[in-house]
Structure formats: C-alpha cells, structure tokens
C-alpha positions in Angstrom: 0.0 0.0 0.0 3.0 2.3 0.2 2.4 3.6 3.7 5.4 2.2 5.6 7.3 5.4 5.4 4.4 7.4 6.8 3.5 5.2 9.8 5.2 4.8 13.1 4.1 2.0 15.6 5.1 3.4 19.0 4.4 0.4 21.2 3.4 0.9 24.8 3.3 4.6 26.0 3.1 5.5 29.6 2.2 9.1 28.7 -0.5 9.0 26.2 -0.7 12.8 25.8 2.7 12.8 24.2 1.6 10.0 21.9 -1.5 12.0 20.8 0.7 15.1 20.2 2.8 13.0 17.7 -0.3 11.9 15.8 -2.0 13.6 12.9 -5.1 11.4 12.9 -6.4 8.7 15.2 -7.8 5.6 13.4 -10.3 3.4 15.2 -10.9 0.1 13.5 -12.2 -2.0 16.3 -15.7 -3.4 15.9 -16.5 -3.7 19.6 -15.0 -1.2 22.1 -17.6 -0.6 24.8 -17.2 3.1 25.7 -14.1 4.0 23.9 -11.7 6.0 26.1 -9.3 6.3 23.2 -11.9 8.1 21.1 -12.6 10.6 24.0 -8.9 11.1 24.5 -8.3 11.7 20.8 -11.0 14.3 20.4 -9.9 16.0 23.7 -6.4 16.2 22.2 -7.8 17.8 19.0 -7.1 15.0 16.7 -9.5 14.1 13.9 -10.7 10.5 14.1 -11.4 7.9 11.3 -13.6 5.2 12.8 -15.5 2.2 11.4 -19.2 2.7 11.6 -19.9 -0.7 13.0 -19.1 0.2 16.6 -21.9 2.0 18.4 -19.5 3.3 21.0 -17.8 5.5 18.4 -21.1 7.0 17.4 -21.6 8.1 21.1 -18.3 10.0 21.0 -17.5 11.0 17.4 -19.7 13.2 15.4 -19.3 14.2 11.7 -17.7 17.5 12.8 -14.8 15.8 14.6 -14.3 12.7 12.6 -15.1 10.5 9.6 -17.1 7.3 9.7 -16.0 4.7 7.1 -16.9 1.2 5.9 -15.2 -1.6 7.9 -12.7 -2.4 5.2 -9.1 -1.6 4.3 -10.3 0.5 1.4 -12.8 2.4 3.6 -10.2 3.2 6.3 -7.7 4.2 3.7 -10.2 6.5 2.0 -11.1 8.1 5.3 -7.5 8.7 6.2 -6.8 10.1 2.7 -9.8 12.4 2.9 -8.5 14.0 6.1 -4.8 14.2 4.8 -6.0 15.9 1.6 -8.0 18.5 3.6 -5.7 20.0 6.3 -8.2 22.8 7.0 -10.9 20.2 7.6 -8.6 18.2 9.9 -7.9 21.4 11.9 -11.6 22.2 12.2 -12.4 18.6 13.2 -9.7 18.9 15.9 -11.2 22.1 17.3 -14.7 20.7 17.2 -13.6 17.5 18.9 -12.0 19.4 21.7 -15.1 21.5 22.2 -17.2 18.2 22.2 -15.0 16.6 24.7 -15.2 19.6 27.1 -19.0 19.8 26.8 -19.8 16.1 26.9 -17.0 14.2 28.6 -15.7 16.6 31.3 -15.1 14.6 34.5 -16.1 17.4 36.9 -19.5 17.7 35.1 -20.0 14.0 35.0 -19.3 13.6 38.8 -21.8 16.5 39.6 -24.5 14.9 37.4 -23.9 11.5 38.9 -24.0 12.9 42.4 -27.2 14.8 41.7 -28.8 11.5 40.3 -27.9 9.7 43.5 -29.3 12.5 45.7 -32.6 12.4 43.8 -32.7 8.6 44.1 -32.2 8.8 47.9 -34.7 11.6 48.3 -37.4 9.6 46.4 -37.0 6.6 48.8 -37.2 8.6 52.1 -40.1 7.5 54.3 -41.5 9.7 57.0 -41.5 7.9 60.2 -44.1 10.1 62.1 
C-alpha cells in the first residue's frame, strides 16, 4: 500500500498525551469497544478521528464535525485517512470541534456532579417519614 514510510508504531506509552501530540489522525478500526476512552482522548487532544461505523460506542463520542465514519474495510479506512490528509483545514476544524465536544460532553467534573445529583434524587425519592 506504500504507507510504511508514513506510519510509526510506537508500542506501549506511559504518557498518552505525548503520543497524541505526535499523531495527525487517530484511526479506530475495532468493531467492539464498549465506551471507547481512546476516542474521547483523541478528540480531547484535538485529533480528527477515522472510525469504522460498525461500533456504536464510536457514534456516542464521534460526530461528523470531529471525525469521519468509514466502511469496515481496508479501502474504507484508507479513503477516510486520505480524505483528512487531503484537507488540512478540515482536519484542523475537526480537531477544534472534537476538543469542544470533549469539554462539553465528557468533562469529568461535570460527570461527577451529574452522577452525584442523580444519587441524591434517588435517595430523596426513597425517604419515608416515620411520624
């Protein structure tokens, strides 16, 4: 395929932020991730994402403004990567949109507050007056 000179397999990284900084695109080809932390990290680090459309977890994180969904095939993935590489302005816009989405939807402080509120409402709804 002629991509060997353009790829770098980095192996295990203890500091993923440095890994994301070295990437131009994050490619997600798994067809069963659960909630994909990698996709959240990727958009938080302003990286456009190419993802196969067969994994519902990706759809929860990635939108058309921060990534590209492709067919689950080598050709589909290659076309998605090429589309982003051919459009650097689009890649930059996807990165900015992804960061904004990560801050709005996946911020840990907001998530903890929402979960705490949910627990408080559940406890309140089960209280019984004893007198």
